[in-house]
N, C-alpha and C positions, 0 to 999 in steps of 0.2 A: 504494499500500499504505500502510494507517495502523497505526502500533504504538500499542497502548493502553496507558495506565499500568498498573502492576501491581495497583492497586486496581480496576481494571475488568475485569481478565482473569477469566475463568471458569477455575477450577482442575478439572483430571481428576485424580482419584486413580489412583495405579498399581495395576494389577490383579495381585492375587496370589493363587496357588494352594496353594502350598507355602511352609512357613516357611523361616527361614535355612538350616537344617540338612536340608531336602529331606523333611521328614516331614509333620507334620499339613496336613491340606488344610482351608483355610480355608472357611468357607460361602460359597457363590456362587450367582448367580441363573442360572448356565450350568449346563445338564443334563450329568451327568457320562457320558462313554461307558464301555460294558460293557469287561470285561476282553478279550473276544474281538476286539472292535473295536479297542481299544487294541493289541492284539498284531499285528493286521493293517495297521494303520497304521504301526507301527514296522518291521515287515517290509518293508512297502513302502520306507520310507524308507532303509532298509539295501540294498534291492535298487537302489533308485535310484543310491545312491552308488556301489555295486560296478560297475553299469553305465556311470555316468560315468567312473569309473576306467579301465576297460578301453577304451571307445570313445576316450576323449581320448588314451590311449597309441596306439591304433590311427591317430588323426589325427596325432600326433607322428611315428609311424614313416613316414607316407606312404600308408598305406593307405585312408584316406579323407581327402577334401580340407578338411573343414570340421566342427568340433564345438565346442559351446559347453556347459560344464557347469552344474549347478543346485546347485554346492556352496552350503551356507548357507541354500538356499531349498527343502530338502527337506520341511519341515513345513507351508510355505505351500502347496507343491504337493498334498501328501496330505490334509492336514486340510480345505482348501476342497473337494477332490474328494469327499471323503467326506460332506461337507454336501449335494451335489447329488444331484438324481434322474438317471435315465438318460435322461429326455427334456430335461432342461436343456441348454442349448446353449453350448459353450465356444469361445470366441475366443481362442488363446493368442498368446504372444511365443514367442521362443526357448528359455525357461527353464521351461518347464511339461510336460516328458515325464512328470513325476510323477503329473499329472492324467490323461494318456492311460493310465499304467501302473495305476492305479487302476481305470481304468474296462474293463480287461482286455485293453489292447494288450499282446501277448505280446513277450518279448526278441527271437524270431525276426521278428516284424514291424518291430520297432525297426531290427534288423540289416539287413533286405531293404531299407527305406527309405535306411539310411545307405549302403549299398553300390549302391543303384539297381539291383538285380537285376530278373530277371523278375517275381519276385514282390512287387516294391514296387507299392503301390496307385496312385502317381503316374507309375508305368511309367518310372521314372528321368528325369523330366523336372523334378524339383525339386533344388535343393541339399540336401545333408545335413542333418539336424536340421529339415527343413521337414515335420514329421509331420502327417497328417491322416488322418481315418476318418470316413466317412459312416455306419458302423454304430454308433460310438461318439459320434456328435453333436459331434465335434471338427474344428473347421474347420481347413483347412490353414494352417501358419505362413506369414506373409507377410513379404518382407524388409523393405520400408520401414517405417521406425519409426513407431508408432502408428497405422496403417491400421485395425488391428482397432477402434478406439474407435468411430468413425462405423458401421462394420459390426456392432457389438455392439448399438448403439442401433436399428439398422434390423431386427437379428434379433428384439429384444426387442418393437419394435413390432409385427412381423409375429405373434408368439406371442400379442400382446395382441388382434389383429385376428381372429386365428383363436380366440381365447377357450380358449387352452390353458394348463393349469396347470403352466407351466414358466418357467424364467428363461434369459436369456442372461448369462454371465460373462465377463469379459474380464480380462487380465493386461497390465501393462506396467511397464516399468523407469523408470530415472530420465531415460534418454533421450527417452522419451515425455512427460516433464514439463518438459523444458528450455524456457526461454524464450529468443527470439532477441534479443539486444541490438539495441535499436531504431536506435541511432545506425550500428551496425556495417551493419544492413540497409538503411538509408538511403543509406549511402556505396556499398554494393555495387551497389543499383539505380541510383544516380546514374552509377557506373562502368558498368554494363551499357547504360544508355541512351545514354551518350556514344558507345560503341563502334558503336552501330546505324547 
């Protein structure tokens, strides 16, 4: 990694839409969404928060075995989903149920998967929050961290080969961007090879 002196760094200006009082919208090269779309996005974010609260409490009460919330990530879920077309393919991690909600997955469908009942599309064979929907082009969540990254590349390449006007989008968290400490990895590998 090279650190450049301040004089050689390119500055990226802070993007602002509102003034300090939350009033005037500054001119922007981005297209403003309609009031109807903004209200739908807001409604979905609130629904996601309420759903998270209810299902997280159910997990804490022992009614379901596993649940992670999307607290603080509601806008990322909903805004990115709103920018996609129905043909676009989504390869999520754990914290993107908002994308699925936006695409039309019902609260009942979420509950079916979380409880692994007979209406669950995965037939109860997945852990809770491992949502998936063929109908909505939403790949089933995979437990191992960052496996969706190479899968998304393959899906995008497949779309390109089929000349489809669609894209593949994937989401990942800080666990997927972590680097292994090289010295620790070497020490671990030496330890493993000695025991063989």
